C-alpha positions in Angstrom: -3.8 138.9 147.6 -1.5 137.9 144.7 1.6 140.0 144.2 1.8 142.1 141.0 3.7 140.4 138.1 6.6 142.8 138.4 7.2 141.9 142.0 6.9 138.1 141.3 9.5 138.4 138.6 11.9 140.4 140.7 11.8 137.6 143.3 13.5 135.4 140.7 15.6 137.3 138.0 15.2 141.1 137.8 15.7 141.1 134.1 12.7 138.8 133.5 10.3 141.7 133.8 11.5 143.0 130.5 10.2 139.9 128.7 6.8 139.8 130.5 4.1 141.5 128.4 2.1 142.1 131.5 4.7 144.8 132.4 4.5 146.6 129.1 3.2 149.9 130.6 4.9 149.8 134.0 6.9 153.0 134.5 9.8 151.0 136.0 10.3 149.6 132.5 9.2 152.5 130.3 10.5 155.7 131.8 13.7 157.3 133.0 14.1 159.5 136.1 13.3 163.2 135.3 15.2 166.1 136.6 18.5 164.4 137.0 21.5 166.6 137.7 24.2 166.8 135.1 26.4 164.4 137.1 23.6 161.9 137.7 22.7 161.9 134.0 26.4 161.4 133.1 26.6 158.4 135.4 23.5 156.8 133.9 24.5 157.5 130.3 28.1 156.3 130.6 27.1 153.2 132.5 24.5 152.0 130.1 26.6 152.9 127.1 29.6 150.9 128.4 27.4 148.0 129.5 25.7 147.7 126.1 29.1 147.8 124.4 30.4 145.2 126.8 27.5 142.8 126.0 28.1 143.2 122.3 31.8 142.4 122.7 31.0 139.4 125.0 28.6 138.0 122.4 31.3 138.2 119.7 34.0 136.7 121.9 31.9 133.6 122.4 30.9 133.6 118.7 34.6 133.6 117.8 35.3 130.8 120.4 32.5 128.7 119.1 33.8 129.0 115.5 37.0 127.2 116.7 35.8 125.0 119.6 32.1 124.6 118.9 32.5 120.9 118.0 34.5 120.1 121.1 32.3 117.8 123.1 33.6 119.1 126.5 34.0 122.8 126.1 31.7 123.5 123.1 28.4 123.1 125.1 30.0 125.2 128.0 30.9 128.1 125.7 27.4 127.9 124.1 25.7 128.0 127.5 27.7 131.2 128.5 27.0 132.7 125.1 23.2 132.1 125.4 23.3 134.0 128.7 25.2 136.8 127.1 22.6 137.0 124.3 19.9 137.4 127.0 22.0 140.1 128.7 22.3 142.0 125.4 18.5 141.9 124.8 18.0 143.5 128.3 20.7 146.1 127.7 19.0 147.0 124.3 15.8 147.7 126.3 17.5 149.6 129.0 19.3 151.8 126.5 16.1 152.7 124.8 14.2 153.2 128.1 16.8 155.6 129.5 17.4 157.4 126.2 21.1 156.6 126.1 22.9 156.8 122.7 24.9 153.7 121.8 28.7 153.9 121.6 30.1 154.8 118.2 32.5 152.0 118.7 30.0 149.1 118.3 31.6 147.8 115.2 35.0 147.9 116.8 33.7 146.0 119.8 32.3 143.3 117.5 35.6 143.0 115.6 37.8 143.0 118.6 35.5 140.6 120.5 35.4 138.1 117.6 39.2 138.4 117.0 39.9 137.8 120.7 37.5 134.8 120.8 39.1 133.2 117.8 42.7 133.9 118.9 42.3 132.5 122.4 40.3 129.5 121.2 43.1 128.8 118.6 45.5 128.2 121.5 43.2 125.7 123.1 40.5 125.2 125.7 42.5 126.5 128.6 43.3 129.7 126.7 39.7 130.2 125.8 38.7 129.8 129.5 41.6 132.2 130.5 40.0 134.8 128.2 36.7 134.4 130.1 38.4 134.6 133.4 40.3 137.8 132.5 37.3 139.5 131.0 34.9 138.6 133.8 37.3 139.7 136.5 37.3 143.2 135.1 33.6 143.2 134.4 32.7 142.1 137.9 34.8 144.9 139.4 33.2 147.3 136.8 29.7 146.4 137.9 30.6 146.8 141.5 31.9 150.3 140.7 28.6 151.1 138.9 26.5 150.0 141.8 28.4 152.4 144.0 27.8 155.2 141.5 24.1 154.3 141.2 23.6 155.2 144.9 23.5 158.8 143.8 20.4 158.2 141.6 16.9 158.9 143.0 15.4 155.7 144.4 12.1 157.4 144.3 11.8 156.7 140.6 10.8 153.1 140.1 13.3 152.5 137.3 16.3 153.0 139.5 15.7 150.1 142.0 15.0 147.9 139.0 18.2 149.0 137.2 20.3 148.3 140.3 18.7 144.8 140.6 19.4 144.1 136.9 23.0 145.2 137.2 23.5 143.0 140.3 22.0 140.1 138.3 24.4 140.7 135.4 27.3 141.0 137.7 26.5 137.7 139.4 26.1 136.0 136.1 29.5 137.3 134.9 31.2 136.1 138.2 29.6 132.7 137.6 31.3 132.6 134.2 34.6 133.5 135.9 34.1 130.6 138.4 33.2 128.3 135.5 36.4 129.3 133.6 38.6 128.6 136.6 36.9 125.2 137.2 37.7 124.3 133.6 41.4 125.0 134.0 41.8 128.6 132.8 44.9 128.9 134.9 46.6 126.1 133.0 46.6 128.2 129.8 50.1 128.9 128.3 51.4 132.2 129.6 48.3 132.6 131.8 49.6 135.6 133.7 50.6 137.5 130.6 47.3 136.6 128.8 45.3 137.8 131.8 47.2 141.1 132.0 46.9 141.9 128.3 43.2 141.0 128.1 42.3 142.7 131.4 44.2 145.8 130.4 42.4 145.8 127.0 39.0 145.6 128.7 39.8 148.5 131.0 40.9 150.6 128.1 37.8 149.7 126.1 35.6 150.7 129.1 37.1 154.1 129.3 36.8 154.6 125.5 33.1 153.6 125.5 32.3 155.9 128.4 33.3 158.9 126.2 32.4 157.7 122.8 
């Protein structure tokens, strides 16, 4: 007996179910858990609001880097590949935000501007600095997703959207950590003032996460 389309998709990439028309009416993709406590609802709301904002910022970081380094035969295709993945992430986060009835952050425009500025600025200082930006950002985001997965343990697994959400977040985390590894492999740690750059960018990311949780 063939497995349902949703189960087949989950065996590859969890987020793929959101682009499969066969799943258009599946409650795992179209509903949010009812009867959540105030704390559970706050966890879900802040997580999806921050994650959506983060994907917006990531897209604009790569957009800014491509504006400077897009024609570089070595790093241009690499940045484009990571950007394409972030575009897919944002599409999934758009759907999750609507599904779970979470308002977007009021800081979306700021995330776009800051992301683009960071992308341009780091790329201006060269390939290694651009990779150092990715390394710093993804280090924070990987830890952030791990924290979210711990918090999601309080959500009711009995509702089909929750196991799917956890699988999607795991997938996104693994993608971001892959970007981190790629950045290191392409000499991020050779960037000028690498330690200072990492500290400043990482600190900025943590500050932005806290802001978007609230606003």
